[in-house]
Structures are given as structure tokens and as C-alpha cells.
C-alpha positions in Angstrom: 65.8 13.6 5.2 65.1 10.1 4.1 64.5 9.0 7.7 62.0 11.8 8.2 60.2 10.9 5.0 59.9 7.3 6.1 58.5 8.4 9.4 55.8 10.5 7.8 54.9 7.7 5.3 54.7 5.2 8.1 52.3 7.5 10.1 50.1 8.0 7.0 50.0 4.3 6.4 49.1 3.6 10.0 46.2 6.1 9.9 44.9 4.6 6.6 45.1 1.0 7.9 43.4 2.0 11.2 40.5 3.7 9.4 40.1 0.7 7.0 40.0 -1.6 10.0 37.4 0.5 11.7 35.2 0.6 8.5 35.5 -3.2 8.3 34.3 -3.6 11.9 31.3 -1.3 11.1 30.4 -3.3 8.0 30.9 -6.6 9.9 28.4 -5.6 12.5 25.9 -4.7 9.8 25.3 -1.2 11.0 23.5 0.0 7.9 21.9 -1.4 4.8 19.3 0.1 2.5 17.2 -0.8 -0.6 15.0 1.1 -2.9 11.6 0.7 -4.6 9.7 2.5 -7.4 6.0 2.9 -6.5 3.5 4.3 -9.1 0.0 5.1 -7.9 -3.1 6.9 -9.1 -4.5 9.9 -7.3 -7.1 8.8 -4.8 -5.4 5.4 -4.1 -4.1 4.2 -0.8 -0.6 2.8 -0.5 1.1 0.8 2.2 4.9 0.8 2.5 6.2 -2.2 4.3 9.2 -2.3 6.7 9.8 -6.1 6.6 9.6 -6.1 10.4 7.5 -8.8 12.1 7.2 -7.0 15.5 8.5 -3.6 16.7 9.3 -4.7 20.2 13.0 -4.3 19.6 13.0 -1.7 16.9 12.8 2.0 16.7 11.2 2.9 13.3 11.2 6.3 11.7 9.6 7.4 8.5 10.7 10.5 6.4 9.2 12.3 3.4 11.8 14.3 1.5 14.0 14.3 4.6 11.2 15.5 6.9 10.1 13.1 9.7 6.4 12.2 9.3 6.0 9.1 11.5 7.7 7.3 14.3 6.9 4.1 16.3 8.7 1.8 18.8 7.9 -0.5 21.6 6.8 2.5 23.7 3.5 3.6 22.0 3.7 6.9 24.0 6.6 7.9 21.8 4.7 7.1 18.5 3.6 9.9 16.2 2.3 10.7 12.7 2.2 13.8 10.5 1.7 17.0 12.6 2.3 15.1 15.9 5.9 14.6 14.7 6.5 17.9 13.0 4.2 20.9 12.7 5.3 21.5 9.1 3.7 18.3 7.8 0.2 19.5 7.2 0.0 17.8 3.8 -0.5 14.4 5.5 -3.1 15.4 8.1 -5.5 12.5 8.7 -3.9 10.5 5.9 -1.2 8.5 7.7 -1.7 5.2 9.5 1.0 3.2 11.3 0.7 -0.5 11.8 1.5 -1.1 15.5 2.8 -4.6 14.9 5.2 -4.0 11.9 5.6 -0.2 11.7 4.4 -0.2 8.1 3.0 3.1 6.8 -0.2 3.6 5.0 -1.1 6.8 3.1 -4.8 7.1 2.3 -6.4 9.1 -0.5 -3.1 10.1 -1.9 -2.7 13.2 -4.1 0.0 14.7 -6.4 1.5 16.6 -3.4 2.5 13.3 -1.9 4.9 12.4 -4.7 8.5 12.1 -3.5 11.0 10.0 -1.6 9.8 8.1 1.5 12.6 6.6 3.7 12.2 4.2 6.6 15.0 3.8 9.1 14.9 0.8 11.4 17.1 1.0 14.4 17.8 -2.1 16.6 21.1 -4.0 17.0 21.8 -2.7 13.5 20.5 0.1 11.3 18.6 -0.8 8.1 16.0 0.8 6.0 14.5 1.3 2.6 13.7 4.1 0.2 10.5 4.3 -1.8 10.2 6.7 -4.7 6.4 7.4 -5.0 5.0 8.8 -8.1 1.3 9.9 -8.1 -0.6 10.2 -11.4 -3.9 11.9 -12.1 -7.1 9.8 -12.2 -10.8 10.0 -11.7 -11.5 10.5 -8.0 -12.4 7.4 -6.1 -15.4 9.3 -4.8 -16.9 9.6 -8.3 -19.5 7.0 -9.4 -20.2 5.6 -12.8 -24.0 5.8 -13.4 -25.5 2.7 -15.1 -29.1 2.2 -16.1 -30.6 -1.2 -17.2 -34.0 -2.7 -17.8 -35.3 -5.5 -15.6 -34.3 -8.9 -17.0 -31.1 -7.6 -18.7 -27.6 -8.4 -17.8 -24.9 -5.9 -16.7 -21.2 -6.2 -16.6 -18.9 -4.0 -14.4 -15.3 -3.8 -15.6 -12.2 -3.0 -13.4 -10.4 0.2 -14.3 -7.1 -1.7 -14.6 -5.9 -5.1 -16.0 -5.8 -7.7 -13.3 -2.5 -9.3 -12.4 -2.2 -12.9 -10.9 -1.5 -11.7 -7.3 -4.1 -8.9 -7.3 -7.1 -9.3 -4.9 -10.4 -7.9 -6.2 -13.4 -7.6 -3.9 -16.9 -6.6 -5.1 -19.4 -5.1 -2.7 -23.1 -4.3 -3.0 -24.2 -1.6 -0.6 -21.3 -2.5 1.7 -22.0 -6.3 1.5 -19.2 -8.5 0.0 -20.7 -10.4 -2.9 -17.7 -11.6 -4.9 -13.9 -12.0 -4.4 -11.1 -13.2 -6.6 -7.3 -13.6 -5.8 -4.3 -15.7 -6.7 -5.6 -18.4 -4.3 -8.5 -20.3 -5.9 -9.7 -21.3 -2.4 -10.4 -17.6 -1.6 -12.5 -17.0 -4.8 -16.2 -16.7 -4.1 -19.5 -15.3 -5.4 -22.9 -14.5 -3.8 -23.7 -16.9 -0.9 -20.2 -18.5 -1.1 -18.8 -15.3 0.3 -18.8 -14.6 4.0 -21.4 -11.8 3.6 -23.2 -13.5 0.8 -26.6 -12.1 -0.2 -29.4 -14.4 -1.4 -30.7 -11.9 -3.9 -27.7 -12.7 -6.2 -28.0 -16.5 -6.0 -27.1 -18.0 -9.5 -27.0 -14.5 -11.0 -23.3 -13.6 -10.6 -20.5 -14.5 -12.9 -16.9 -13.5 -12.1 -14.2 -13.4 -14.8 -11.1 -15.1 -13.4 -8.8 -13.4 -15.9 -10.0 -9.8 -15.7 -12.0 -9.6 -12.5 -15.1 -8.3 -14.3 -18.4 -8.9 -12.6 -21.6 -9.8 -14.5 -25.1 -9.8 -13.0 -27.6 -11.8 -15.1 -31.4 -11.4 -15.2 -31.3 -8.3 -13.0 -34.2 -7.2 -10.8 -35.2 -4.0 -9.1 -33.7 -5.3 -5.8 -30.3 -5.2 -7.6 -30.4 -1.4 -7.8 -27.8 0.3 -5.6 -24.1 1.0 -5.3 -21.4 -1.5 -6.4 -17.9 -1.0 -5.2 -14.8 -2.7 -6.5 -11.7 -2.7 -4.2 -8.5 -3.8 -5.8 -5.5 -4.7 -3.7 -2.3 -4.6 -5.8 0.3 -6.6 -3.8 4.0 -6.3 -4.0 6.7 -7.8 -1.7 7.6 -4.4 -0.2 4.4 -2.3 -0.8 0.7 -2.7 -1.7 -1.8 -0.4 -3.4 -5.5 -0.2 -2.8 -7.7 1.2 -5.6 -11.4 1.7 -5.5 -14.0 2.0 -8.3 -17.7 2.6 -7.8 -20.8 2.0 -10.0 -24.4 3.0 -9.3 -26.9 0.7 -10.9 -30.5 1.7 -11.5 -32.9 -1.0 -12.7 -36.0 0.2 -14.4 -39.2 -1.5 -15.4 -41.4 -3.9 -13.4 -42.5 -3.5 -9.8 
């Protein structure tokens, strides 16, 4: 009886040791690792979720939303897909998903409350790695809505960002689609009017950019300053970025 018991115990011990050794081999090869991030966005924002990959030549990248595949990309672009191309049941993302063909990063544009949930990326190469993003979408004024502002000729007007600016945020101001001011964490990339690549002479010596808040002030305004002003805010994080848009429509009255 003792001999039989020892035989059974030895068999169990062998199985346990063998399984532990197999697990150690798997971990040593780095088969799987995963991180997680909390992402909070406003309705109407665009959000980009990063993979951390520099090039996808050796990787097969798959994106999932609440366990449903919504995007896939690898070195063979013929095997790439997004939303309904991957699964017929992913209509909620139609025309909203964009894959970066270099890194596999996923951008969701014009996000809504129905897009709240868990996004998981699986990166398969010599090892399997990935990340999980918990995305929460909160209600906000639609990015398509415009604040109407009326001013008299010769007055000054200040446009304020909808959120407090953080040091790494990039804020770009446009007038009728022309870049007229930009501010970022890099002072060398800060510019106003003709300093910007698309600078407009009509704003020379009239623009003032607040380096702390990102607010834009136009002094001594003229009728030629009437039009749409758009603020694009890029909120940058190490594993994701958020793009937020705010619009103002300025009408200058008085004078010719």
C-alpha cells in the first residue's frame, strides 16, 4: 500500500513539475503581455489608440471592441479590414474607423456614447502582446455647432478654448480653413499670423495668443475678419491622443 501511494505521489509531482516547466518556457519566450489605459473623451471628439509599433511589416495587428473584431492589418494590405469589412455586425463604426498603415494605430472619428467600452489590440509577431483601452464617452456640445459672435469694427474679440490647456496639448487656430495661430509644448512651433505656414496678412500685428490657456485675441478688428474660426485641440498621451474641435462664427458690423 505504501509503495503504491508513493508511485501515485511521484506521478503527480512529475506532472506538476512538467507543467510548471512548460509555463516557464512560455513566459521566457514572452508569448503574451498586456497593459491597460483609461480614456475619457467628449462626444464628437476623435480618438487615436496607439499600438506602440513602428512598422507593421512583421506584425499581425487585430483590434476588438467588446470582444468583437473591428479592424485588422498586417504586411499584406489585401488582408486589412475595418468595421463592416471585418464583421457584418459592426455597423456602429461605419465610416468612423481609420487604420494607420505604418503603425496599425486605430482612430475613431466623431465618437458617440455608443462607442463607450473596451478596446483591445493584439499584436502577433515573434511574441503576442497587446493593450486594453477602456473608453468612456461623455455628452458635449456637438463639434458641428458654432458659437455666434458679433462685434463692432475697431473692437477686440477673444475666443476661449472649451477646456483648460495642458503643457503637452497642441492648439491650432484656423480662419476659414487657413492656419493663423498654433501653440504647443515646443516654443519653436508656436506661431501667429504670418509666422505660421499659412499665415494671412490681414491679421498682421492683430493676433495675441495666450501661452497658458491657448485663448486667441484679435485686436482692432475689421470687416475682413468676419468668418469662421476653428480651434483644433490635440490632447496627447503616450498611448493615445484625443482631437477636439470648437468653432466660432464672427460677424463684424459697422464701417464699409
